[in-house]
C-alpha positions in Angstrom: 0.1 0.2 -0.1 1.1 3.7 -1.3 0.2 7.4 -0.5 -0.5 8.7 -4.4 -2.3 11.4 -2.9 -2.2 14.0 0.4 -4.3 16.7 0.9 -4.1 19.6 4.2 -6.0 21.9 4.7 -5.8 24.7 8.1 -3.3 21.6 9.5 -0.8 23.5 13.0 0.6 25.7 10.3 0.4 23.7 7.0 -2.3 26.9 4.9 -3.0 24.7 2.4 -0.9 21.8 0.8 -1.7 18.8 -2.0 1.9 16.3 -2.7 1.3 13.7 -4.7 4.4 11.2 -3.4 6.3 8.6 -5.4 6.0 5.1 -5.1 9.9 5.0 -4.2 10.8 7.0 -1.4 10.4 10.4 -0.9 12.6 12.7 1.0 11.4 15.7 3.2 13.2 18.6 3.8 13.2 22.7 4.9 14.1 24.6 7.1 13.0 25.2 10.4 8.9 25.7 11.0 7.5 25.2 7.5 5.9 22.3 8.2 7.4 19.3 7.9 6.9 17.3 11.1 3.1 19.0 10.9 3.2 17.4 7.6 4.2 13.9 9.1 1.6 13.8 12.2 -0.8 14.2 9.1 -0.2 11.3 7.9 0.3 9.6 11.9 -3.5 11.0 12.2 -5.1 9.8 9.8 -3.5 6.0 11.2 -4.0 5.5 14.3 -6.5 8.6 14.3 -5.3 10.5 17.3 -2.4 13.2 17.4 1.5 11.9 18.0 1.8 15.6 20.1 -1.3 17.0 21.4 -4.3 16.0 23.7 -6.7 18.1 22.2 -8.0 17.8 18.1 -8.3 21.2 18.1 -4.7 21.9 19.1 -4.6 20.8 15.2 -5.9 23.5 13.5 -4.7 26.2 12.3 -4.6 29.2 14.6 -7.7 31.6 14.3 -10.0 28.5 12.0 -12.7 26.7 12.4 -12.1 23.8 10.9 -8.9 21.6 9.0 -9.7 18.6 6.6 -6.5 15.4 5.6 -7.6 14.3 2.7 -5.7 10.8 1.6 -5.4 8.5 -0.9 -3.7 5.9 -1.0 -3.5 2.6 -2.9 -3.2 -1.2 -2.2 -2.6 -3.7 -5.7 -5.9 -2.5 -7.8 -8.4 -0.8 -5.3 -7.9 2.9 -4.3 -9.2 4.3 -1.2 -9.9 7.9 0.4 -8.8 8.6 3.8 -10.5 12.1 4.7 -10.5 13.7 8.4 -12.5 16.8 9.0 -11.9 19.1 11.8 -13.9 21.8 14.0 -13.1 23.5 16.7 -17.1 23.3 18.6 -16.4 19.2 17.9 -14.5 17.5 20.5 -13.8 14.2 18.3 -12.5 14.4 14.6 -15.0 13.2 11.8 -12.8 10.7 10.2 -14.3 8.4 7.0 -12.7 5.9 4.3 -14.3 4.9 1.1 -13.3 2.9 -1.4 -13.3 4.6 -4.5 -13.0 2.3 -8.0 -10.5 0.5 -9.5 -10.1 2.2 -12.3 -8.2 5.6 -10.8 -8.4 8.0 -14.4 -12.2 7.7 -13.6 -12.2 7.6 -10.8 -15.2 9.8 -9.3 -13.5 11.1 -6.0 -15.5 14.7 -4.5 -12.3 17.3 -4.4 -11.9 18.7 -0.9 -13.8 22.3 -0.1 
């Protein structure tokens, strides 16, 4: 299984991010405080259902924003799945969902992020 696409919106210090990693090794580098760990934390959150650093899901939402969204598209052989996590300041716990998309990625009709 590998991640084919990552989209983040208002997650910690990341306003908006869209990445399509390669199937091989991906290197994440950059200056301090640019969001490298926050990006990795978003993947951890989708896999484990909780933050690796904070006690509250609300801490994951970018400062002065009301909500955050994480979307992963993953591929396992010929199966594609979408993992969506929607965080809201007024909700105690995140609203995760997972959906099987389709076998042919080119004809997939997965909705785009809001």
